[in-house]
C-alpha positions as CSV (number, residue, x, y, z in Angstrom):
1,M,-0.1,-0.2,-0.3
2,K,2.7,2.4,1.2
3,Y,4.7,1.8,-2.0
4,D,1.4,2.5,-4.2
5,F,1.4,5.9,-2.6
6,I,4.7,6.9,-2.7
7,Y,5.0,6.1,-6.2
8,S,1.7,7.8,-7.5
9,E,3.0,10.9,-5.1
10,A,6.4,11.0,-6.9
11,V,4.4,10.9,-10.2
12,E,2.4,13.7,-9.3
13,K,5.0,16.1,-7.9
14,I,7.4,15.7,-10.8
15,T,4.5,15.9,-13.5
16,Q,3.4,19.1,-11.6
17,K,7.0,20.7,-11.8
18,K,7.3,19.8,-15.2
19,K,3.6,21.6,-16.1
20,D,5.1,24.6,-14.0
21,G,8.1,24.9,-16.4
22,T,10.7,23.1,-14.4
23,K,13.3,21.4,-17.2
24,F,14.9,18.0,-15.5
25,F,18.4,16.7,-16.6
26,S,19.0,12.9,-16.7
27,A,20.5,12.7,-13.3
28,D,17.8,14.8,-11.4
29,T,15.9,12.5,-8.9
30,L,13.2,13.1,-6.3
31,C,13.0,11.2,-3.4
32,I,10.0,10.4,-1.1
33,I,10.4,8.4,2.1
34,V,7.4,7.2,4.5
35,S,8.6,6.8,8.0
36,E,7.7,4.1,10.6
37,N,5.3,6.7,11.9
38,D,3.8,7.4,8.4
39,N,4.9,10.6,8.2
40,V,6.3,11.6,4.4
41,Y,9.5,13.5,3.9
42,R,10.3,14.3,-0.1
43,S,13.3,16.2,-1.5
44,Y,14.9,16.5,-5.1
45,N,18.5,16.6,-5.6
46,E,20.1,19.7,-5.1
47,S,23.2,21.4,-7.0
48,E,25.5,24.1,-5.5
49,L,28.6,26.0,-6.4
50,K,31.3,25.5,-3.5
51,E,34.7,27.0,-3.9
52,G,33.7,27.2,-7.6
53,R,32.9,23.7,-8.0
54,L,29.4,22.3,-8.9
55,V,28.9,20.0,-6.2
56,S,25.7,17.7,-6.1
57,V,23.8,16.5,-3.2
58,I,21.4,13.4,-3.8
59,S,17.6,13.4,-3.1
60,E,18.0,10.3,-0.9
61,M,20.6,12.1,1.8
62,L,18.3,15.3,1.8
63,A,15.0,13.5,2.4
64,L,16.7,11.5,4.9
65,K,18.1,14.7,6.4
66,K,14.7,16.0,6.8
67,M,13.4,12.6,8.6
68,T,16.1,12.6,11.2
69,D,15.8,16.6,11.7
70,S,12.4,15.9,12.7
71,G,13.6,13.2,15.3
72,E,13.0,10.2,13.1
73,T,15.0,7.4,11.8
74,A,13.0,4.3,10.9
75,V,12.2,4.1,7.3
76,A,8.9,2.1,6.5
77,A,9.0,2.6,2.7
78,M,11.0,4.8,0.0
79,I,11.2,5.4,-3.5
80,T,13.6,7.4,-6.1
81,M,12.3,8.5,-9.2
82,N,14.5,10.0,-12.2
83,C,12.6,13.1,-12.9
84,A,13.2,12.9,-16.5
85,T,12.1,9.6,-17.2
86,L,9.6,8.9,-14.4
87,T,11.3,5.6,-13.5
88,P,12.2,4.5,-10.1
89,V,15.8,4.1,-9.6
90,L,17.4,1.7,-7.1
91,P,19.7,3.7,-4.4
92,N,23.6,2.9,-4.6
93,K,25.7,0.9,-1.8
94,E,26.8,4.6,-0.7
95,C,23.2,5.1,0.2
96,E,22.0,1.9,1.5
97,E,25.0,2.3,4.0
98,M,23.9,5.8,5.0
99,F,20.1,4.8,5.7
100,T,21.5,1.7,7.5
101,A,23.9,3.9,9.7
102,T,21.0,6.0,10.7
103,D,19.0,2.9,11.8
104,E,19.7,-0.8,11.7
105,K,15.9,-1.2,10.9
106,N,16.4,0.2,7.6
107,K,18.8,-2.8,6.4
108,D,15.7,-4.4,5.0
């Protein structure tokens, strides 16, 4: 049930931003997390200039930060969507380790 919700939510959010004129690049993503307490956290990846270099922050890290800043650590469901293609993408190894380090329940 949660996965149907977060998939639909992701498609809806990305589609709305496209209608509003947002142009997405091939690496742009949206991560939606549903916490153990059924709270929803979402974030798009971000890029910023640091010391003259373009640095990207992944959407998973930003969504996880929102969740932990709210005092939660356990993820019940999560999806990361490619904004250009509207397809789900798998988290990389570094991402998996980050979620597991936040709470052992996130290992599964």
